[in-house]
Biopython code that builds the backbone (N, CA, C, O; Angstrom):
import numpy as np
from Bio.PDB.StructureBuilder import StructureBuilder

atoms = [
    (1, "MET", "N", (0.847, -1.171, 0.000)),
    (1, "MET", "CA", (0.000, 0.000, 0.000)),
    (1, "MET", "C", (0.897, 1.241, 0.000)),
    (1, "MET", "O", (1.815, 1.348, 0.813)),
    (2, "SER", "N", (0.636, 2.141, -0.882)),
    (2, "SER", "CA", (1.469, 3.346, -0.984)),
    (2, "SER", "C", (1.064, 4.367, 0.074)),
    (2, "SER", "O", (-0.075, 4.398, 0.538)),
    (3, "ARG", "N", (2.032, 5.196, 0.437)),
    (3, "ARG", "CA", (1.768, 6.247, 1.416)),
    (3, "ARG", "C", (1.368, 7.519, 0.699)),
    (3, "ARG", "O", (1.973, 7.899, -0.304)),
    (4, "ASN", "N", (0.362, 8.160, 1.211)),
    (4, "ASN", "CA", (-0.075, 9.447, 0.686)),
    (4, "ASN", "C", (0.383, 10.555, 1.622)),
    (4, "ASN", "O", (0.554, 10.335, 2.821)),
    (5, "THR", "N", (0.575, 11.716, 1.082)),
    (5, "THR", "CA", (0.908, 12.870, 1.901)),
    (5, "THR", "C", (-0.368, 13.308, 2.614)),
    (5, "THR", "O", (-1.385, 13.557, 1.967)),
    (6, "PRO", "N", (-0.321, 13.405, 3.944)),
    (6, "PRO", "CA", (-1.538, 13.794, 4.662)),
    (6, "PRO", "C", (-1.935, 15.240, 4.360)),
    (6, "PRO", "O", (-1.084, 16.115, 4.198)),
    (7, "VAL", "N", (-3.228, 15.464, 4.289)),
    (7, "VAL", "CA", (-3.763, 16.810, 4.084)),
    (7, "VAL", "C", (-4.069, 17.378, 5.470)),
    (7, "VAL", "O", (-4.796, 16.750, 6.240)),
    (8, "PRO", "N", (-3.534, 18.542, 5.799)),
    (8, "PRO", "CA", (-3.797, 19.126, 7.124)),
    (8, "PRO", "C", (-5.294, 19.347, 7.352)),
    (8, "PRO", "O", (-6.029, 19.708, 6.433)),
    (9, "PHE", "N", (-5.725, 19.125, 8.584)),
    (9, "PHE", "CA", (-7.134, 19.326, 8.918)),
    (9, "PHE", "C", (-7.559, 20.765, 8.654)),
    (9, "PHE", "O", (-8.721, 21.018, 8.336)),
    (10, "SER", "N", (-6.627, 21.712, 8.782)),
    (10, "SER", "CA", (-6.980, 23.118, 8.532)),
    (10, "SER", "C", (-7.391, 23.332, 7.078)),
    (10, "SER", "O", (-8.168, 24.244, 6.792)),
    (11, "GLN", "N", (-6.890, 22.515, 6.157)),
    (11, "GLN", "CA", (-7.314, 22.603, 4.758)),
    (11, "GLN", "C", (-8.627, 21.873, 4.539)),
    (11, "GLN", "O", (-9.460, 22.315, 3.748)),
    (12, "LYS", "N", (-8.818, 20.756, 5.237)),
    (12, "LYS", "CA", (-10.058, 19.998, 5.087)),
    (12, "LYS", "C", (-11.246, 20.722, 5.715)),
    (12, "LYS", "O", (-12.367, 20.650, 5.212)),
    (13, "PHE", "N", (-10.983, 21.423, 6.824)),
    (13, "PHE", "CA", (-12.040, 22.104, 7.559)),
    (13, "PHE", "C", (-11.687, 23.577, 7.749)),
    (13, "PHE", "O", (-11.417, 24.004, 8.872)),
    (14, "PRO", "N", (-11.685, 24.359, 6.669)),
    (14, "PRO", "CA", (-11.308, 25.778, 6.800)),
    (14, "PRO", "C", (-12.293, 26.531, 7.691)),
    (14, "PRO", "O", (-13.494, 26.261, 7.693)),
    (15, "GLY", "N", (-11.754, 27.471, 8.438)),
    (15, "GLY", "CA", (-12.593, 28.294, 9.304)),
    (15, "GLY", "C", (-12.888, 27.655, 10.650)),
    (15, "GLY", "O", (-13.621, 28.234, 11.452)),
    (16, "THR", "N", (-12.339, 26.482, 10.919)),
    (16, "THR", "CA", (-12.560, 25.799, 12.187)),
    (16, "THR", "C", (-11.549, 26.283, 13.217)),
    (16, "THR", "O", (-10.406, 26.594, 12.882)),
    (17, "ASP", "N", (-11.975, 26.343, 14.462)),
    (17, "ASP", "CA", (-11.115, 26.781, 15.553)),
    (17, "ASP", "C", (-9.856, 25.905, 15.603)),
    (17, "ASP", "O", (-9.970, 24.680, 15.640)),
    (18, "PRO", "N", (-8.667, 26.503, 15.604)),
    (18, "PRO", "CA", (-7.430, 25.727, 15.651)),
    (18, "PRO", "C", (-7.328, 24.809, 16.868)),
    (18, "PRO", "O", (-6.732, 23.736, 16.782)),
    (19, "LEU", "N", (-7.903, 25.218, 18.001)),
    (19, "LEU", "CA", (-7.877, 24.359, 19.185)),
    (19, "LEU", "C", (-8.706, 23.094, 18.963)),
    (19, "LEU", "O", (-8.333, 22.016, 19.426)),
    (20, "ALA", "N", (-9.815, 23.226, 18.262)),
    (20, "ALA", "CA", (-10.640, 22.058, 17.956)),
    (20, "ALA", "C", (-9.903, 21.120, 17.003)),
    (20, "ALA", "O", (-9.981, 19.900, 17.146)),
    (21, "LEU", "N", (-9.195, 21.684, 16.041)),
    (21, "LEU", "CA", (-8.432, 20.860, 15.105)),
    (21, "LEU", "C", (-7.303, 20.128, 15.821)),
    (21, "LEU", "O", (-7.009, 18.976, 15.503)),
    (22, "HIS", "N", (-6.669, 20.794, 16.787)),
    (22, "HIS", "CA", (-5.600, 20.156, 17.547)),
    (22, "HIS", "C", (-6.148, 18.963, 18.341)),
    (22, "HIS", "O", (-5.523, 17.902, 18.375)),
    (23, "LEU", "N", (-7.305, 19.132, 18.975)),
    (23, "LEU", "CA", (-7.917, 18.034, 19.727)),
    (23, "LEU", "C", (-8.303, 16.903, 18.777)),
    (23, "LEU", "O", (-8.109, 15.732, 19.105)),
    (24, "LEU", "N", (-8.834, 17.229, 17.631)),
    (24, "LEU", "CA", (-9.198, 16.209, 16.649)),
    (24, "LEU", "C", (-7.983, 15.407, 16.214)),
    (24, "LEU", "O", (-8.053, 14.184, 16.096)),
    (25, "GLU", "N", (-6.876, 16.083, 15.977)),
    (25, "GLU", "CA", (-5.641, 15.380, 15.603)),
    (25, "GLU", "C", (-5.202, 14.424, 16.700)),
    (25, "GLU", "O", (-4.761, 13.310, 16.417)),
    (26, "ARG", "N", (-5.320, 14.854, 17.952)),
    (26, "ARG", "CA", (-4.928, 13.989, 19.069)),
    (26, "ARG", "C", (-5.870, 12.800, 19.195)),
    (26, "ARG", "O", (-5.417, 11.685, 19.456)),
    (27, "LEU", "N", (-7.171, 13.013, 19.013)),
    (27, "LEU", "CA", (-8.147, 11.937, 19.144)),
    (27, "LEU", "C", (-8.014, 10.907, 18.026)),
    (27, "LEU", "O", (-8.329, 9.733, 18.220)),
    (28, "LEU", "N", (-7.552, 11.342, 16.866)),
    (28, "LEU", "CA", (-7.446, 10.445, 15.718)),
    (28, "LEU", "C", (-6.028, 9.938, 15.485)),
    (28, "LEU", "O", (-5.726, 9.402, 14.419)),
    (29, "ALA", "N", (-5.168, 10.100, 16.463)),
    (29, "ALA", "CA", (-3.796, 9.616, 16.332)),
    (29, "ALA", "C", (-3.805, 8.102, 16.124)),
    (29, "ALA", "O", (-4.639, 7.393, 16.687)),
    (30, "PHE", "N", (-2.880, 7.623, 15.317)),
    (30, "PHE", "CA", (-2.811, 6.201, 15.005)),
    (30, "PHE", "C", (-2.353, 5.384, 16.210)),
    (30, "PHE", "O", (-2.878, 4.300, 16.464)),
    (31, "ASP", "N", (-1.391, 5.896, 16.939)),
    (31, "ASP", "CA", (-0.829, 5.176, 18.079)),
    (31, "ASP", "C", (-1.652, 5.474, 19.335)),
    (31, "ASP", "O", (-1.745, 6.634, 19.736)),
    (32, "PRO", "N", (-2.246, 4.466, 19.960)),
    (32, "PRO", "CA", (-3.096, 4.696, 21.138)),
    (32, "PRO", "C", (-2.392, 5.397, 22.294)),
    (32, "PRO", "O", (-3.052, 6.078, 23.080)),
    (33, "LYS", "N", (-1.080, 5.253, 22.423)),
    (33, "LYS", "CA", (-0.405, 5.938, 23.528)),
    (33, "LYS", "C", (-0.360, 7.453, 23.311)),
    (33, "LYS", "O", (-0.044, 8.200, 24.238)),
    (34, "ASP", "N", (-0.672, 7.913, 22.099)),
    (34, "ASP", "CA", (-0.731, 9.347, 21.805)),
    (34, "ASP", "C", (-2.123, 9.931, 22.046)),
    (34, "ASP", "O", (-2.304, 11.148, 22.001)),
    (35, "TRP", "N", (-3.104, 9.066, 22.302)),
    (35, "TRP", "CA", (-4.473, 9.536, 22.535)),
    (35, "TRP", "C", (-4.579, 10.196, 23.904)),
    (35, "TRP", "O", (-3.919, 9.769, 24.851)),
    (36, "PRO", "N", (-5.402, 11.232, 24.015)),
    (36, "PRO", "CA", (-5.636, 11.818, 25.334)),
    (36, "PRO", "C", (-6.589, 10.922, 26.136)),
    (36, "PRO", "O", (-7.400, 10.196, 25.562)),
    (37, "SER", "N", (-6.482, 10.982, 27.440)),
    (37, "SER", "CA", (-7.447, 10.254, 28.262)),
    (37, "SER", "C", (-8.787, 10.999, 28.166)),
    (37, "SER", "O", (-8.852, 12.103, 27.625)),
    (38, "ALA", "N", (-9.839, 10.393, 28.688)),
    (38, "ALA", "CA", (-11.158, 11.052, 28.675)),
    (38, "ALA", "C", (-11.094, 12.349, 29.454)),
    (38, "ALA", "O", (-11.654, 13.359, 29.026)),
    (39, "GLU", "N", (-10.419, 12.334, 30.592)),
    (39, "GLU", "CA", (-10.296, 13.554, 31.394)),
    (39, "GLU", "C", (-9.548, 14.639, 30.652)),
    (39, "GLU", "O", (-9.953, 15.801, 30.673)),
    (40, "GLU", "N", (-8.444, 14.268, 29.988)),
    (40, "GLU", "CA", (-7.671, 15.252, 29.227)),
    (40, "GLU", "C", (-8.503, 15.836, 28.097)),
    (40, "GLU", "O", (-8.459, 17.041, 27.849)),
    (41, "ALA", "N", (-9.254, 14.994, 27.417)),
    (41, "ALA", "CA", (-10.071, 15.462, 26.300)),
    (41, "ALA", "C", (-11.161, 16.419, 26.791)),
    (41, "ALA", "O", (-11.443, 17.428, 26.143)),
    (42, "LEU", "N", (-11.765, 16.104, 27.925)),
    (42, "LEU", "CA", (-12.808, 16.977, 28.456)),
    (42, "LEU", "C", (-12.262, 18.297, 28.980)),
    (42, "LEU", "O", (-12.962, 19.309, 28.959)),
    (43, "ARG", "N", (-11.014, 18.298, 29.451)),
    (43, "ARG", "CA", (-10.386, 19.532, 29.936)),
    (43, "ARG", "C", (-9.838, 20.392, 28.817)),
    (43, "ARG", "O", (-9.535, 21.566, 29.030)),
    (44, "ASP", "N", (-9.708, 19.832, 27.638)),
    (44, "ASP", "CA", (-9.135, 20.580, 26.514)),
    (44, "ASP", "C", (-10.004, 21.788, 26.187)),
    (44, "ASP", "O", (-11.230, 21.684, 26.148)),
    (45, "PRO", "N", (-9.373, 22.927, 25.954)),
    (45, "PRO", "CA", (-10.175, 24.142, 25.675)),
    (45, "PRO", "C", (-10.903, 24.019, 24.360)),
    (45, "PRO", "O", (-11.621, 24.937, 23.963)),
]
sb = StructureBuilder()
sb.init_structure("model")
sb.init_model(0)
sb.init_chain("A")
sb.init_seg("    ")
for serial, (resi, resn, name, xyz) in enumerate(atoms, 1):
    if name == "N":
        sb.init_residue(resn, " ", resi, " ")
    sb.init_atom(name, np.array(xyz, "f"), 0.0, 1.0, " ", f" {name:<3s}", serial, name[0])
structure = sb.get_structure()
């Protein structure tokens, strides 16, 4: 399977709050150890 260059979420979802995009990136991380806990996610601004 070939690797594609990832498209930044800011391009996929223009006009979205950068803090929300940062949380989305963390929630969708491939490696589970990079995921925030439920408490961390709820505390995220």
